[in-house]
N, C-alpha and C positions, 0 to 999 in steps of 0.2 A: 482409471478407477471411477466408478459411478457411486455417488453418495445417494442412497435411496431416499433420504429425508428431503434433500433439496432438488434432486433430479439433475444435479450439475456434474459435469465431467472434470476430473482433475488428472492431468497427465503428469506422471512422476518426475520428469526432467524439466518441468516448466513451473512458473509461479503464475497465479491468477492475480491480476492487478486491477485495482479500481482507484478512482480519484474522486474527491469531494469538492463541492462549490466550484470556484473558478479554475481549479486544476482540471476539471472536466473539459474546459474549453481548450486546453492543450490536446487532450485526446481527440476532440472533435476536429481541431485544425489538422491533425495528423491522420484523420480518418481511422482512428483505432476504435475497435468495438469496446464496449464495457460489458463484461470484463475483457481485459486484454491479456492474452496468454504470451509469456515471454520465456524462451528457452534459457534456463539457468543451469550452468554446468557445475557450479560449486557454491558453497555457503558464502554469504556476504552480508555486510551490514546495510541498513537502509540507505546511507549515503552512497555507498557503492552501487546499489541498485538504481537509485535515482540518477546517478551519473551515467551508468550504462544506458539508461533510457533517455538521457539528455533532458531531464526535467530540470526546471529552474529551482535550485536549492533554496534560494531566498523566498520562495513561494510554498515552501513545505515546513510545517512546524512539527508535525508528528506522524507516526505511521502506526497502522493496525497490522499486526502479524498474527494471523489465525485468531482474530477477534480480541486480541489484547493490545491496548495502546502503549506506545513507547514515544518518548522524545525522539526526534529525528536521529540523534547521535547514538541511540542505544538499540539493542535487540539484534537478533541474528536471523537471517532469512535463508531457508533451505529449499532446494528443489521440492515441489509439491505443496508449498505454503500458499496461503491466501494473504494478499497484501493490499492495503488501501492507504493512500497518501492523503493527509489532512492539512490544508493550508492554515496560515495564521488567521485570526479573526473569530475563532470560536468563542462564544460568550463565556465570561468568567465562571459561573457555576457549572456549566457543562464541561469546562476544562478539567475540573476536579472529578466530576462523575466518570468521565471516560478514562481518566488516569494520566492525562497529559501533564497536569500540575499536582504536586503532592501538597498536602496540608502541613 
């Protein structure tokens, strides 16, 4: 499926995955492009997806699923979704603004 606004292609049985800050280093070490497309056959939570990708859970604090932020233990990822992993270390005010921390 092509999104005419962004000119990006989304394949229905995959998830588009991005990483921020030092999590990008993991992608570089593995020679993964950004975004990285991963075949996903069923719905899962962010911890399950990170485990399937062999990402270090201790280096992930939150996840964006289709542009909405969730703490790592929350949210549901389905094939076709766009996902981005966010490590700890996001400055205080930004944590509230993106929805990692509730007031």
